[in-house]
Chimera marker file (.cmm) of the C-alpha trace (Angstrom):
<marker_set name="trace">
<marker id="1" x="124.801" y="-124.069" z="153.835" r="1" g="1" b="0" radius="0.5"/>
<marker id="2" x="125.691" y="-122.567" z="150.461" r="1" g="1" b="0" radius="0.5"/>
<marker id="3" x="125.976" y="-118.892" z="150.220" r="1" g="1" b="0" radius="0.5"/>
<marker id="4" x="125.674" y="-117.474" z="146.674" r="1" g="1" b="0" radius="0.5"/>
<marker id="5" x="125.833" y="-113.981" z="145.290" r="1" g="1" b="0" radius="0.5"/>
<marker id="6" x="124.362" y="-112.763" z="142.417" r="1" g="1" b="0" radius="0.5"/>
<marker id="7" x="125.837" y="-109.578" z="140.471" r="1" g="1" b="0" radius="0.5"/>
<marker id="8" x="124.960" y="-107.320" z="137.628" r="1" g="1" b="0" radius="0.5"/>
<marker id="9" x="125.869" y="-103.865" z="136.966" r="1" g="1" b="0" radius="0.5"/>
<marker id="10" x="123.691" y="-102.068" z="139.207" r="1" g="1" b="0" radius="0.5"/>
<marker id="11" x="122.648" y="-104.873" z="141.421" r="1" g="1" b="0" radius="0.5"/>
<marker id="12" x="118.828" y="-104.429" z="140.847" r="1" g="1" b="0" radius="0.5"/>
<marker id="13" x="116.981" y="-106.116" z="137.910" r="1" g="1" b="0" radius="0.5"/>
<marker id="14" x="119.478" y="-108.710" z="136.558" r="1" g="1" b="0" radius="0.5"/>
<marker id="15" x="121.044" y="-109.606" z="139.716" r="1" g="1" b="0" radius="0.5"/>
<marker id="16" x="117.622" y="-109.911" z="141.395" r="1" g="1" b="0" radius="0.5"/>
<marker id="17" x="116.571" y="-112.152" z="138.606" r="1" g="1" b="0" radius="0.5"/>
<marker id="18" x="119.495" y="-114.358" z="138.586" r="1" g="1" b="0" radius="0.5"/>
<marker id="19" x="119.168" y="-114.459" z="142.521" r="1" g="1" b="0" radius="0.5"/>
<marker id="20" x="115.604" y="-115.896" z="142.139" r="1" g="1" b="0" radius="0.5"/>
<marker id="21" x="116.649" y="-118.445" z="139.538" r="1" g="1" b="0" radius="0.5"/>
<marker id="22" x="119.702" y="-119.746" z="141.545" r="1" g="1" b="0" radius="0.5"/>
<marker id="23" x="117.513" y="-119.963" z="144.530" r="1" g="1" b="0" radius="0.5"/>
<marker id="24" x="115.067" y="-122.115" z="142.952" r="1" g="1" b="0" radius="0.5"/>
<marker id="25" x="117.603" y="-124.207" z="141.362" r="1" g="1" b="0" radius="0.5"/>
<marker id="26" x="119.290" y="-125.225" z="144.951" r="1" g="1" b="0" radius="0.5"/>
<marker id="27" x="115.862" y="-125.419" z="146.572" r="1" g="1" b="0" radius="0.5"/>
<marker id="28" x="114.961" y="-127.801" z="144.025" r="1" g="1" b="0" radius="0.5"/>
<marker id="29" x="117.938" y="-130.037" z="144.634" r="1" g="1" b="0" radius="0.5"/>
<marker id="30" x="117.234" y="-129.541" z="148.266" r="1" g="1" b="0" radius="0.5"/>
<marker id="31" x="120.530" y="-127.506" z="148.933" r="1" g="1" b="0" radius="0.5"/>
<marker id="32" x="120.207" y="-125.277" z="152.001" r="1" g="1" b="0" radius="0.5"/>
<marker id="33" x="121.281" y="-121.837" z="150.830" r="1" g="1" b="0" radius="0.5"/>
<marker id="34" x="121.259" y="-118.154" z="151.317" r="1" g="1" b="0" radius="0.5"/>
<marker id="35" x="121.004" y="-116.183" z="148.126" r="1" g="1" b="0" radius="0.5"/>
<marker id="36" x="121.666" y="-112.353" z="147.681" r="1" g="1" b="0" radius="0.5"/>
<marker id="37" x="122.117" y="-109.855" z="144.987" r="1" g="1" b="0" radius="0.5"/>
<marker id="38" x="124.188" y="-106.543" z="144.538" r="1" g="1" b="0" radius="0.5"/>
<marker id="39" x="126.338" y="-104.386" z="141.908" r="1" g="1" b="0" radius="0.5"/>
<marker id="40" x="129.733" y="-105.333" z="140.608" r="1" g="1" b="0" radius="0.5"/>
<marker id="41" x="130.937" y="-102.308" z="142.725" r="1" g="1" b="0" radius="0.5"/>
<marker id="42" x="129.652" y="-103.891" z="146.053" r="1" g="1" b="0" radius="0.5"/>
<marker id="43" x="130.805" y="-107.525" z="144.897" r="1" g="1" b="0" radius="0.5"/>
<marker id="44" x="134.340" y="-106.422" z="144.134" r="1" g="1" b="0" radius="0.5"/>
<marker id="45" x="134.783" y="-106.250" z="148.241" r="1" g="1" b="0" radius="0.5"/>
<marker id="46" x="132.277" y="-108.861" z="149.211" r="1" g="1" b="0" radius="0.5"/>
<marker id="47" x="133.200" y="-111.884" z="147.282" r="1" g="1" b="0" radius="0.5"/>
<marker id="48" x="134.999" y="-113.561" z="149.957" r="1" g="1" b="0" radius="0.5"/>
<marker id="49" x="131.755" y="-114.043" z="152.013" r="1" g="1" b="0" radius="0.5"/>
<marker id="50" x="130.417" y="-116.199" z="149.387" r="1" g="1" b="0" radius="0.5"/>
<marker id="51" x="130.759" y="-119.997" z="148.290" r="1" g="1" b="0" radius="0.5"/>
<marker id="52" x="129.431" y="-118.951" z="144.830" r="1" g="1" b="0" radius="0.5"/>
<marker id="53" x="129.305" y="-115.880" z="142.986" r="1" g="1" b="0" radius="0.5"/>
<marker id="54" x="127.354" y="-115.571" z="139.504" r="1" g="1" b="0" radius="0.5"/>
<marker id="55" x="127.575" y="-113.068" z="136.943" r="1" g="1" b="0" radius="0.5"/>
<marker id="56" x="127.765" y="-112.134" z="133.377" r="1" g="1" b="0" radius="0.5"/>
<marker id="57" x="130.925" y="-113.266" z="131.539" r="1" g="1" b="0" radius="0.5"/>
<marker id="58" x="131.974" y="-109.567" z="131.141" r="1" g="1" b="0" radius="0.5"/>
<marker id="59" x="131.206" y="-108.658" z="134.667" r="1" g="1" b="0" radius="0.5"/>
<marker id="60" x="132.869" y="-111.902" z="136.204" r="1" g="1" b="0" radius="0.5"/>
<marker id="61" x="136.159" y="-110.955" z="134.961" r="1" g="1" b="0" radius="0.5"/>
<marker id="62" x="136.198" y="-108.034" z="137.095" r="1" g="1" b="0" radius="0.5"/>
<marker id="63" x="135.814" y="-110.142" z="140.233" r="1" g="1" b="0" radius="0.5"/>
<marker id="64" x="138.835" y="-110.823" z="142.579" r="1" g="1" b="0" radius="0.5"/>
<marker id="65" x="137.343" y="-113.819" z="144.704" r="1" g="1" b="0" radius="0.5"/>
<marker id="66" x="139.028" y="-115.657" z="147.567" r="1" g="1" b="0" radius="0.5"/>
<marker id="67" x="140.407" y="-119.108" z="147.034" r="1" g="1" b="0" radius="0.5"/>
<marker id="68" x="137.081" y="-120.513" z="148.677" r="1" g="1" b="0" radius="0.5"/>
<marker id="69" x="134.711" y="-118.560" z="146.294" r="1" g="1" b="0" radius="0.5"/>
<marker id="70" x="133.845" y="-120.192" z="142.912" r="1" g="1" b="0" radius="0.5"/>
<marker id="71" x="132.837" y="-117.732" z="140.140" r="1" g="1" b="0" radius="0.5"/>
<marker id="72" x="130.505" y="-118.738" z="137.468" r="1" g="1" b="0" radius="0.5"/>
<marker id="73" x="130.469" y="-116.518" z="134.489" r="1" g="1" b="0" radius="0.5"/>
<marker id="74" x="127.500" y="-116.775" z="132.772" r="1" g="1" b="0" radius="0.5"/>
<marker id="75" x="126.768" y="-116.551" z="128.932" r="1" g="1" b="0" radius="0.5"/>
<marker id="76" x="123.383" y="-116.189" z="129.045" r="1" g="1" b="0" radius="0.5"/>
<marker id="77" x="122.493" y="-114.961" z="132.646" r="1" g="1" b="0" radius="0.5"/>
<marker id="78" x="118.871" y="-115.897" z="131.913" r="1" g="1" b="0" radius="0.5"/>
<marker id="79" x="119.145" y="-119.585" z="130.869" r="1" g="1" b="0" radius="0.5"/>
<marker id="80" x="117.998" y="-121.603" z="133.601" r="1" g="1" b="0" radius="0.5"/>
<marker id="81" x="119.715" y="-124.829" z="131.971" r="1" g="1" b="0" radius="0.5"/>
<marker id="82" x="123.354" y="-123.033" z="131.973" r="1" g="1" b="0" radius="0.5"/>
<marker id="83" x="123.090" y="-121.812" z="135.523" r="1" g="1" b="0" radius="0.5"/>
<marker id="84" x="121.796" y="-125.021" z="136.977" r="1" g="1" b="0" radius="0.5"/>
<marker id="85" x="124.381" y="-126.814" z="135.062" r="1" g="1" b="0" radius="0.5"/>
<marker id="86" x="127.316" y="-124.849" z="136.338" r="1" g="1" b="0" radius="0.5"/>
<marker id="87" x="126.112" y="-124.712" z="139.774" r="1" g="1" b="0" radius="0.5"/>
<marker id="88" x="125.805" y="-128.404" z="140.262" r="1" g="1" b="0" radius="0.5"/>
<marker id="89" x="129.096" y="-128.863" z="138.583" r="1" g="1" b="0" radius="0.5"/>
<marker id="90" x="130.654" y="-126.743" z="141.239" r="1" g="1" b="0" radius="0.5"/>
<marker id="91" x="128.806" y="-128.486" z="144.225" r="1" g="1" b="0" radius="0.5"/>
<marker id="92" x="129.804" y="-132.038" z="142.791" r="1" g="1" b="0" radius="0.5"/>
<link id1="1" id2="2" r="1" g="1" b="0" radius="0.2"/>
<link id1="2" id2="3" r="1" g="1" b="0" radius="0.2"/>
<link id1="3" id2="4" r="1" g="1" b="0" radius="0.2"/>
<link id1="4" id2="5" r="1" g="1" b="0" radius="0.2"/>
<link id1="5" id2="6" r="1" g="1" b="0" radius="0.2"/>
<link id1="6" id2="7" r="1" g="1" b="0" radius="0.2"/>
<link id1="7" id2="8" r="1" g="1" b="0" radius="0.2"/>
<link id1="8" id2="9" r="1" g="1" b="0" radius="0.2"/>
<link id1="9" id2="10" r="1" g="1" b="0" radius="0.2"/>
<link id1="10" id2="11" r="1" g="1" b="0" radius="0.2"/>
<link id1="11" id2="12" r="1" g="1" b="0" radius="0.2"/>
<link id1="12" id2="13" r="1" g="1" b="0" radius="0.2"/>
<link id1="13" id2="14" r="1" g="1" b="0" radius="0.2"/>
<link id1="14" id2="15" r="1" g="1" b="0" radius="0.2"/>
<link id1="15" id2="16" r="1" g="1" b="0" radius="0.2"/>
<link id1="16" id2="17" r="1" g="1" b="0" radius="0.2"/>
<link id1="17" id2="18" r="1" g="1" b="0" radius="0.2"/>
<link id1="18" id2="19" r="1" g="1" b="0" radius="0.2"/>
<link id1="19" id2="20" r="1" g="1" b="0" radius="0.2"/>
<link id1="20" id2="21" r="1" g="1" b="0" radius="0.2"/>
<link id1="21" id2="22" r="1" g="1" b="0" radius="0.2"/>
<link id1="22" id2="23" r="1" g="1" b="0" radius="0.2"/>
<link id1="23" id2="24" r="1" g="1" b="0" radius="0.2"/>
<link id1="24" id2="25" r="1" g="1" b="0" radius="0.2"/>
<link id1="25" id2="26" r="1" g="1" b="0" radius="0.2"/>
<link id1="26" id2="27" r="1" g="1" b="0" radius="0.2"/>
<link id1="27" id2="28" r="1" g="1" b="0" radius="0.2"/>
<link id1="28" id2="29" r="1" g="1" b="0" radius="0.2"/>
<link id1="29" id2="30" r="1" g="1" b="0" radius="0.2"/>
<link id1="30" id2="31" r="1" g="1" b="0" radius="0.2"/>
<link id1="31" id2="32" r="1" g="1" b="0" radius="0.2"/>
<link id1="32" id2="33" r="1" g="1" b="0" radius="0.2"/>
<link id1="33" id2="34" r="1" g="1" b="0" radius="0.2"/>
<link id1="34" id2="35" r="1" g="1" b="0" radius="0.2"/>
<link id1="35" id2="36" r="1" g="1" b="0" radius="0.2"/>
<link id1="36" id2="37" r="1" g="1" b="0" radius="0.2"/>
<link id1="37" id2="38" r="1" g="1" b="0" radius="0.2"/>
<link id1="38" id2="39" r="1" g="1" b="0" radius="0.2"/>
<link id1="39" id2="40" r="1" g="1" b="0" radius="0.2"/>
<link id1="40" id2="41" r="1" g="1" b="0" radius="0.2"/>
<link id1="41" id2="42" r="1" g="1" b="0" radius="0.2"/>
<link id1="42" id2="43" r="1" g="1" b="0" radius="0.2"/>
<link id1="43" id2="44" r="1" g="1" b="0" radius="0.2"/>
<link id1="44" id2="45" r="1" g="1" b="0" radius="0.2"/>
<link id1="45" id2="46" r="1" g="1" b="0" radius="0.2"/>
<link id1="46" id2="47" r="1" g="1" b="0" radius="0.2"/>
<link id1="47" id2="48" r="1" g="1" b="0" radius="0.2"/>
<link id1="48" id2="49" r="1" g="1" b="0" radius="0.2"/>
<link id1="49" id2="50" r="1" g="1" b="0" radius="0.2"/>
<link id1="50" id2="51" r="1" g="1" b="0" radius="0.2"/>
<link id1="51" id2="52" r="1" g="1" b="0" radius="0.2"/>
<link id1="52" id2="53" r="1" g="1" b="0" radius="0.2"/>
<link id1="53" id2="54" r="1" g="1" b="0" radius="0.2"/>
<link id1="54" id2="55" r="1" g="1" b="0" radius="0.2"/>
<link id1="55" id2="56" r="1" g="1" b="0" radius="0.2"/>
<link id1="56" id2="57" r="1" g="1" b="0" radius="0.2"/>
<link id1="57" id2="58" r="1" g="1" b="0" radius="0.2"/>
<link id1="58" id2="59" r="1" g="1" b="0" radius="0.2"/>
<link id1="59" id2="60" r="1" g="1" b="0" radius="0.2"/>
<link id1="60" id2="61" r="1" g="1" b="0" radius="0.2"/>
<link id1="61" id2="62" r="1" g="1" b="0" radius="0.2"/>
<link id1="62" id2="63" r="1" g="1" b="0" radius="0.2"/>
<link id1="63" id2="64" r="1" g="1" b="0" radius="0.2"/>
<link id1="64" id2="65" r="1" g="1" b="0" radius="0.2"/>
<link id1="65" id2="66" r="1" g="1" b="0" radius="0.2"/>
<link id1="66" id2="67" r="1" g="1" b="0" radius="0.2"/>
<link id1="67" id2="68" r="1" g="1" b="0" radius="0.2"/>
<link id1="68" id2="69" r="1" g="1" b="0" radius="0.2"/>
<link id1="69" id2="70" r="1" g="1" b="0" radius="0.2"/>
<link id1="70" id2="71" r="1" g="1" b="0" radius="0.2"/>
<link id1="71" id2="72" r="1" g="1" b="0" radius="0.2"/>
<link id1="72" id2="73" r="1" g="1" b="0" radius="0.2"/>
<link id1="73" id2="74" r="1" g="1" b="0" radius="0.2"/>
<link id1="74" id2="75" r="1" g="1" b="0" radius="0.2"/>
<link id1="75" id2="76" r="1" g="1" b="0" radius="0.2"/>
<link id1="76" id2="77" r="1" g="1" b="0" radius="0.2"/>
<link id1="77" id2="78" r="1" g="1" b="0" radius="0.2"/>
<link id1="78" id2="79" r="1" g="1" b="0" radius="0.2"/>
<link id1="79" id2="80" r="1" g="1" b="0" radius="0.2"/>
<link id1="80" id2="81" r="1" g="1" b="0" radius="0.2"/>
<link id1="81" id2="82" r="1" g="1" b="0" radius="0.2"/>
<link id1="82" id2="83" r="1" g="1" b="0" radius="0.2"/>
<link id1="83" id2="84" r="1" g="1" b="0" radius="0.2"/>
<link id1="84" id2="85" r="1" g="1" b="0" radius="0.2"/>
<link id1="85" id2="86" r="1" g="1" b="0" radius="0.2"/>
<link id1="86" id2="87" r="1" g="1" b="0" radius="0.2"/>
<link id1="87" id2="88" r="1" g="1" b="0" radius="0.2"/>
<link id1="88" id2="89" r="1" g="1" b="0" radius="0.2"/>
<link id1="89" id2="90" r="1" g="1" b="0" radius="0.2"/>
<link id1="90" id2="91" r="1" g="1" b="0" radius="0.2"/>
<link id1="91" id2="92" r="1" g="1" b="0" radius="0.2"/>
</marker_set>
C-alpha cells in the first residue's frame, strides 16, 4: 500500500488536482494506494506518515521528509506524463 500526499500552498485547489491525477496513475498501474492533499504548512509536520509526497519544485524544497519518504518536485504540476514517470521511477 502506497501512501501519497499532494501538497500546494493552501491545500485546496492545486493539491486536490494533483491528488486526483496521482490516484489515477496508481490505480492505472494497479498499485494499492491512499492519496491525500494538504497545505505546505500542514505537510511540514506530516511528511513522515507518507511514502511519496508530490509538490511543485518551489514548495518541495521547503519539506523536511523522513528517510522513508520520497519527495517528488514537479516542474509542471499538471503534467500527467511527468508525474507518472516520476512516481513509477520511485516505485521501481
